[in-house]
KOLVO-267403 format. One line per field, with one value per residue (C-alpha): residue in one letter; x, y, z; residue number from 1. Coordinates in steps of 0.001 Angstrom, whole numbers, plus 500000, padded with zeros to 6 digits. Layout:
<rs>
r [a	...] $
c1 [X	...] $
c2 [Y	...] $
c3 [Z	...] $
k [NUM	...] $
</rs>
This chain:
<rs>
r [x	x	x	x	x	x	x	x	x	x	x	x	x	x	x	x	x	x	x	x	x	x	x	x	x	x	x	x	x	x	x	x	x	x	x	x	x	x	x	x	x	x	x	x	x	x	x	x	x	x	x	x	x	x	x	x	x	x	x	x	x	x	x	x	x	x	x	x	x	x	x	x	x	x	x	x	x	x	x	x	x	x	x	x	x	x	x	x	x	x	x	x	x	x	x	x	x	x	x	x	x	x	x	x	x	x	x	x	x	x	x	x	x	x	x	x	x	x	x	x	x	x	x	x	x	x	x	x	x	x	x	x	x	x	x	x	x	x	x	x	x	x	x	x	x	x	x	x	x	x	x	x	x	x	x	x	x	x	x	x	x	x	x	x	x	x	x	x	x	x	x	x	x	x	x	x	x	x	x	x	x	x	x	x	x	x	x	x	x	x	x	x	x	x	x	x	x	x	x	x	x	x	x	x	x	x	x	x	x	x	x	x	x	x	x	x	x	x	x	x	x	x	x	x	x	x	x	x	x	x	x	x	x	x	x	x	x	x	x	x	x	x	x	x	x	x	x	x	x	x	x	x	x	x	x	x	x	x	x	x	x	x	x	x	x	x	x	x	x	x	x	x	x	x	x	x	x	x	x	x	x	x	x	x	x	x	x	x	x	x	x	x	x	x	x	x	x	x	x	x	x	x	x	x	x	x	x	x	x	x	x	x	x	x	x	x	x	x	x	x	x	x	x	x	x	x	x	x	x	x	x	x	x	x	x	x	x	x	x	x	x	x	x	x	x	x	x	x	x	x	x	x	x	x	x	x	x	x	x	x	x	x	x	x	x	x	x	x	x	x	x	x	x	x	x	x	x	x	x	x	x	x	x	x	x	x	x	x	x	x	x	x	x	x	x	x	x	x	x	x	x	x	x	x	x	x	x	x	x	x	x	x	x	x	x	x	x	x	x	x	x	x	x	x	x	x	x	x	x	x	x	x	x	x	x	x	x	x	x	x	x	x	x	x	x	x	x	x	x	x	x	x	x	x	x	x	x	x	x	x	x	x	x	x	x	x	x	x	x	x	x	x	x	x	x	x	x	x	x	x	x	x	x	x	x	x	x	x	x	x	x	x	x	x	x	x	x	x	x	x	x	x	x	x	x	x	x	x	x	x	x	x	x	x	x	x	x	x	x	x	x	x	x	x	x	x	x	x	x	x	x	x	x	x	x	x	x	x	x	x	x	x	x] $
c1 [788298	787329	784748	782392	779334	779277	776298	776312	773993	772976	771213	769473	769421	766344	767544	766025	768062	768079	770254	772422	774326	777654	779201	782657	785638	785212	781814	783066	785963	783518	781612	784476	785585	781995	781998	785367	784333	783267	786815	788090	786380	789120	788420	790818	789086	791698	794442	795875	797433	801270	801915	800611	803459	802462	803878	806908	810848	811477	812921	809355	807866	807434	807339	803912	802581	799340	797561	796080	797757	800404	800423	800263	803405	804679	806884	807375	808487	808164	810531	810594	814092	815245	816053	812314	812510	810397	812119	810108	811573	810905	811253	810140	813031	815455	816169	815049	813174	813092	810414	810992	807777	805816	807956	810559	814017	816120	816840	819386	820044	820640	823278	822519	819036	816481	813530	814213	811528	812011	813814	814392	816157	819781	821632	823759	821051	818951	819305	817346	816915	816671	816332	816260	819711	820666	822021	821613	822231	823556	822445	823889	826666	826188	827014	825495	827341	826279	826521	825987	824112	824091	821279	820186	819337	816883	813822	812209	812784	809815	811224	814166	814660	817004	818258	821147	823459	822731	820129	818327	816601	813279	811938	808443	808524	809126	812997	815750	819426	821905	823216	826748	827145	823947	822783	825215	823171	819733	817148	813569	812475	814340	816687	814926	816029	815513	817890	817633	815105	811375	809274	805833	803802	800403	797794	797345	795017	794591	794772	790913	790318	793018	792564	795390	799237	801542	804459	807257	809941	813512	813038	810425	807320	804421	801204	798639	797468	793966	791979	788314	788672	791182	794713	797000	800432	802056	805267	807439	808398	810551	810583	810281	812272	809759	810385	807003	806671	804921	803482	801899	798891	796891	793629	791853	788463	785562	784602	783118	785226	789116	791187	790556	792828	792840	796164	796590	799601	799459	801254	802395	803994	807136	805009	802817	799806	797936	798817	797089	795977	795957	794610	796532	794089	794147	790944	791364	795170	796379	799303	800245	803589	805626	806159	803163	803261	805986	806420	808656	811048	808347	805701	804107	802776	802839	801579	801806	798655	799545	797072	796978	798834	799847	801019	799523	801589	799353	799858	797808	795742	796197	793060	792489	790168	788876	785907	786739	786604	783296	783350	782305	778948	778661	775604	777027	778217	780377	779827	782488	781431	781761	783241	780777	781778	785715	787935	790833	794182	796584	799624	799649	800160	803626	804530	803024	805193	808289	807771	807188	810375	812164	811042	812220	815549	816310	816067	816015	818783	821928	820983	821226	821125	823659	822671	824601	824877	822274	819758	820032	820091	816409	817376	819251	816284	813718	815841	816043	812452	810566	808822	808746	810626	812192	815145	814073	815964	817800	819557	822448	824764	825843	826423	824793	821413	819082	815609	813759	812751	809348	808016	804799	802419	804910	804265	807582	808739	811909	813719	812000	813251	816823	816596	815358	818402	820767	818885	819639	816051	815495	815471	812199	810298	809043	807109	803632	802187	800558	800542	803362	806613	807639	811407	811017	810970	810017	806627	804256	802253	799241	801716	803751	800727	799390	802507	802921	799245	799642	796565	795467	796747	799223	796876	797996	795647	795247	794322	790545	790740	792584	789354	788101	790211	789469	786612	786239	786721	785960	785681	788179	787187	789132	788511	789770	792825	794608	796727	800051	799497	796288	796078	795757	794292	794129	791389	792811	795853	798225	798080	800199	800737	800527	803156	802728	801596	804862	805748	803552	800785	801518	801457	802274	804939	804198	805819	805095	806458	806270	807125	808449	811714	813498	811137	811418	810209	810475	809839	809291	807271	804763	802758	799020	799154	800544	797252	794859	791877	793152	790667	791754	791172	791295	792680	790811	793829	793106	796463] $
c2 [748320	744703	744397	741701	741558	741200	740984	742959	742384	745330	745167	747707	748634	746390	743417	744033	743359	743735	742881	745502	744753	746308	746334	748103	747703	751370	750607	747470	749721	752117	749294	747845	750977	751540	747954	748548	752305	751197	749980	753367	754724	754604	753245	754658	753432	751807	754322	757596	759900	760580	762681	763518	763837	765405	763817	765100	765063	767813	766939	766859	764910	761294	760071	758994	758019	757468	757951	756691	753449	752926	751148	753359	753550	755214	754286	750518	750271	751631	750719	751944	752797	752212	756066	756680	757825	756397	755450	755390	753867	756554	754181	756539	759185	756425	757431	756739	759671	760047	761136	762525	763011	763174	765691	765162	765228	764244	762004	759548	758999	755567	755964	753736	752571	751762	750380	749756	747427	746248	747718	746328	747537	746118	746836	749176	750900	749848	747519	748196	745669	746627	743517	745731	747145	743769	745359	745742	749015	749287	752725	753771	755748	758708	756820	754340	751123	749070	745310	743789	740460	737739	738130	734602	734844	737640	736621	734466	736857	738493	740493	740824	740011	741961	740000	741617	742703	739862	740356	737335	737213	735549	733659	732949	729530	730338	729387	731887	732428	734590	737560	736856	733132	732942	729656	727818	728453	728381	726805	726809	729563	732405	733461	733480	735439	732295	730459	728029	728777	729969	728324	728889	725784	726342	723626	721369	722241	724952	728639	729126	726754	727292	729319	728207	728250	726796	728896	727084	729211	728746	727041	724515	726428	726249	728286	728858	731677	731388	733618	734204	734576	732552	732893	734330	734873	734998	737264	736928	740549	739791	740413	743623	744453	742550	739188	739479	738075	739797	738529	740272	738320	738748	737486	737140	738641	737267	740836	741623	743218	743162	741372	742504	742051	742347	743109	742712	742529	739766	739934	736861	736550	734275	731424	731576	733135	735878	739354	741624	742422	745694	746441	748064	749961	748602	749543	753112	753014	754110	751767	748895	748841	745563	746175	748308	747921	747562	747525	749355	748078	749195	747475	750423	749659	752010	751696	753545	754563	756043	758032	759704	763018	762262	759647	759196	757644	755968	754387	751453	750757	747387	745472	741993	741189	743078	742209	740338	742439	742337	741399	744169	743919	746176	747331	746196	742448	741456	738011	735422	733496	735183	732191	732363	735819	735602	735634	732964	733661	732804	731376	728587	728941	727682	729976	733073	732222	731591	735116	736700	735287	736772	740211	739600	738095	738337	734667	733815	731373	733824	736322	740005	743139	745869	749690	752215	755921	756813	754180	756274	759735	760417	763932	764893	763763	765641	768820	768525	767354	768845	765389	764249	761017	759826	757134	754283	754435	751032	752055	753745	753995	751965	748510	744823	744583	741598	742867	744892	748434	749814	751557	753866	752623	750136	746667	745473	741664	741026	740386	743531	745616	744319	745352	748791	749228	748209	750902	753789	753947	754926	752231	752356	755327	756049	759155	758442	761415	761555	758342	756098	757846	756675	756885	754702	750921	748141	747522	748539	746331	745395	745553	742770	740696	741443	740054	737021	736137	737000	739084	742345	742007	744632	747334	748355	747101	748364	746137	746522	745758	742555	741251	740622	737468	736274	733649	734408	737919	740720	739364	737876	734783	733086	729923	731113	729222	730925	728960	730079	733145	734291	737892	740180	743651	746733	748117	751122	751153	747966	744487	741258	737871	735006	732345	730048	729489	728566	727370	727925	729750	733379	734871	734150	734202	736863	738551	742277	745417	747872	751274	749750	747713	750653	750745	747588	743911	741563	737792	737516	736572	739131	738523	738783	742177	743428	742454	744635	745635	743502	741564	737957	737163	733810	733828	731868	729715	726685	725001] $
c3 [144024	144791	147431	149072	150875	154720	157175	160339	163212	165250	168406	170416	174095	174566	172603	169151	166249	162493	159596	157839	154512	154153	150649	151085	153420	154257	155795	157643	159066	160357	161928	163523	165175	166407	168014	169575	170993	174433	175307	174601	177901	180612	184104	186660	189650	191985	190884	191895	189502	189770	186743	183124	180638	177243	173910	172473	172708	175325	178864	180450	177442	176365	172905	171676	168065	166587	163219	160224	158914	161542	165006	167880	169878	173428	176315	176717	180451	183872	186815	190401	191773	195314	195694	194983	191401	188786	185470	182198	179084	176504	173561	170757	171906	172728	176384	179840	181781	185436	187622	191366	193478	190328	188487	185559	187041	184153	181150	180221	176508	175221	172240	169233	170586	167919	169695	173270	174395	178148	181315	184911	188098	189030	192104	190009	188353	185249	182402	179092	176332	172730	170439	167172	168095	169455	172454	176367	178028	181526	182967	186382	187954	185444	182432	179966	179008	175729	175404	172070	171992	169376	166770	166684	170497	170477	168393	171107	173930	175335	178019	180623	184397	186556	189398	191714	188920	186454	183497	182441	178909	179278	176238	175086	176522	180115	179556	180160	179777	181407	179402	180277	178801	176432	175546	177649	180840	179134	181745	182613	185468	186695	189408	192877	195940	197937	195892	193020	190205	190134	187855	186418	185301	183314	183854	181029	178128	175583	176424	176215	179085	181489	184575	186722	186949	189653	191167	192541	194364	194838	198482	197059	198318	195774	195270	192590	190714	189659	187271	186163	182606	180416	181537	179116	180954	184533	184493	187580	188568	191753	195513	197643	200747	202811	200836	199196	195509	192797	189483	186446	185456	182057	181421	178118	178636	176109	174996	171510	169084	169352	171979	175362	178124	181989	183715	187321	189814	192512	195656	197630	201125	201265	202559	199285	200874	198706	200115	197670	194088	191962	188554	185897	183421	179931	178402	176784	176323	172982	172893	175185	176946	177204	180823	181743	185601	188217	192133	194397	197082	199776	197905	196021	192549	189611	186103	182576	180674	177256	175315	171892	172984	176513	179148	182404	185259	188023	191450	191823	194944	196664	197784	199251	196296	193227	190923	187844	184628	183094	179315	177042	174997	171866	170373	166934	166942	163779	162453	162466	159548	156072	153953	150913	150029	150454	147430	147107	148221	145608	147500	149866	153541	153378	150465	152528	155658	153508	151980	155311	156709	153483	154398	158105	157076	153334	152102	155698	155099	155691	153050	153145	151131	150797	151363	149470	150361	147546	149098	152321	151183	152168	153699	150306	148314	150283	150056	146179	145457	148258	148827	152567	153127	156234	156357	158628	161909	161764	158703	160309	157396	154198	154675	155150	156467	156880	157374	154535	155781	156535	153554	153805	150951	149621	148310	146826	146698	148303	145253	143662	146478	146006	142316	143270	145675	142896	140785	143462	145002	148693	151072	152933	154070	157700	156825	157061	155494	152096	149730	148516	147299	143700	144495	147824	148025	150281	152158	154791	157103	154728	151678	153156	153949	150575	148702	151114	150170	146303	145990	144708	141087	141735	143316	146702	149501	153014	155971	155536	151889	152577	154452	151089	151366	154702	155505	159336	160890	162853	166584	168621	170229	173256	171424	167971	166296	163565	161122	159603	157204	158837	159921	162807	162333	164427	162014	159835	161738	161702	160488	161442	159868	162424	161991	165057	168561	170548	174055	176800	174982	176421	172895	169378	166714	164130	161033	160325	158680	161319	162569	165503	165952	164384	161025	159695	158988	161850	162811	166488	169513	170883	174081	174369	175785	172278	170626	172769	170372	167492	165240	163894	160249	158850	155271	152452	151697	149556	150444] $
k [1	2	3	4	5	6	7	8	9	10	11	12	13	14	15	16	17	18	19	20	21	22	23	24	25	26	27	28	29	30	31	32	33	34	35	36	37	38	39	40	41	42	43	44	45	46	47	48	49	50	51	52	53	54	55	56	57	58	59	60	61	62	63	64	65	66	67	68	69	70	71	72	73	74	75	76	77	78	79	80	81	82	83	84	85	86	87	88	89	90	91	92	93	94	95	96	97	98	99	100	101	102	103	104	105	106	107	108	109	110	111	112	113	114	115	116	117	118	119	120	121	122	123	124	125	126	127	128	129	130	131	132	133	134	135	136	137	138	139	140	141	142	143	144	145	146	147	148	149	150	151	152	153	154	155	156	157	158	159	160	161	162	163	164	165	166	167	168	169	170	171	172	173	174	175	176	177	178	179	180	181	182	183	184	185	186	187	188	189	190	191	192	193	194	195	196	197	198	199	200	201	202	203	204	205	206	207	208	209	210	211	212	213	214	215	216	217	218	219	220	221	222	223	224	225	226	227	228	229	230	231	232	233	234	235	236	237	238	239	240	241	242	243	244	245	246	247	248	249	250	251	252	253	254	255	256	257	258	259	260	261	262	263	264	265	266	267	268	269	270	271	272	273	274	275	276	277	278	279	280	281	282	283	284	285	286	287	288	289	290	291	292	293	294	295	296	297	298	299	300	301	302	303	304	305	306	307	308	309	310	311	312	313	314	315	316	317	318	319	320	321	322	323	324	325	326	327	328	329	330	331	332	333	334	335	336	337	338	339	340	341	342	343	344	345	346	347	348	349	350	351	352	353	354	355	356	357	358	359	360	361	362	363	364	365	366	367	368	369	370	371	372	373	374	375	376	377	378	379	380	381	382	383	384	385	386	387	388	389	390	391	392	393	394	395	396	397	398	399	400	401	402	403	404	405	406	407	408	409	410	411	412	413	414	415	416	417	418	419	420	421	422	423	424	425	426	427	428	429	430	431	432	433	434	435	436	437	438	439	440	441	442	443	444	445	446	447	448	449	450	451	452	453	454	455	456	457	458	459	460	461	462	463	464	465	466	467	468	469	470	471	472	473	474	475	476	477	478	479	480	481	482	483	484	485	486	487	488	489	490	491	492	493	494	495	496	497	498	499	500	501	502	503	504	505	506	507	508	509	510	511	512	513	514	515	516	517	518	519	520	521	522	523	524	525	526	527	528	529	530	531	532	533	534	535	536	537	538	539	540	541	542	543] $
</rs>
């Protein structure tokens, strides 16, 4: 195994320090986990427990996922309904679970759902957005209706917003378009109950330095949202029955270790005066919902807190002010500069991105691949051989597909995958037990980045081994700027490849092979809240 030396600075409680030399990725991984351990301690001050639901697929459970080598997963959204129920988007089970007075009171299946990502309230019920299934689900009146969306519209969509009985798809650059007519009504801002459009304008300058955003309501009223730490994003959530406006604000906290996010709800009176703030706990969460908090028509606020084997549903306390979230300081500080020891990445950055786009959309210029019954016979293969394999969820039957499937332990190039499909191999494998299965084909998260970089000499690399080819790593810095082809890592669990910083800087474009999105490769926008606990890694590209 190829290794390189790294320096690790460790400080004592009284400020003494020493230098320790690490010579293997395994030791580096152990140090990273120790450096991030402080943020694993939840702080539930300012919250009240509504319910705790265990992980599973029963009617009183929510799907959760964690383990070696895979990104943690769990429910992706929460919404408060007018009848007093809380609705939770049970993403991994493809359904909506309801709570009444803190107790499970029913579930609603979403037929055809692959990885439902967001949910909001309409006058008629709920609307659920599933970009992987290219669908909106309207839930209400005892039935579920499905609307198929154009594939080309969805990669930039970060969330949805319900307004009366209209669903607006909100894009990464704070533009939106009506789900009824798509691009023909694409415009800045969002519908506002006061009439016209509500817009959010971030102060000029880059993300590390900005601390302010100006809100303009439909009636022309303006007010500012000001933060202590770097302002990641402001998300308009809507209005309650009293006409008060709600916004979800994420701040990027300069803690040591992986990315640290402070998430608060801000409440404003119709005239723009601040009327309260509530904090949704983030530190200690196992996974990070796209819509982690919501408000009820009466102004109550609620939040999801997924853990490794259960999910807490919390009610948030409103306050006039709350103390800024203090940065975490670890006993172990990992250095940013390791350039002298890095191995050279064979491919250029443009080549790495081009290969990544092929994984996310074969040849990414209109190409596709054909799945046969033999490619999808995972159940039959397991029965015949006793080898545990699972068909990726988005492969619903023989036919044409665009993205390559997730494959545990895999490292095939796109053309190699197509050759393997023609030879009758299994398309992907979403079973993450054991090692790579020889009769499966495609890539997992680190295998995709390895092939995009052109490294490893045919020997599979995990995300920690890939740090042999990075020049700066192991701390997230609010001032850090990645270039196309660089890597984000959740140490020992997942890796993503950076593509670009788009729009208003509320997240980034990335490419990944993931257990999310129906177990496939994806080229999409992710908000900063999707990167909590991730480390940035600058690849040692020469071109």
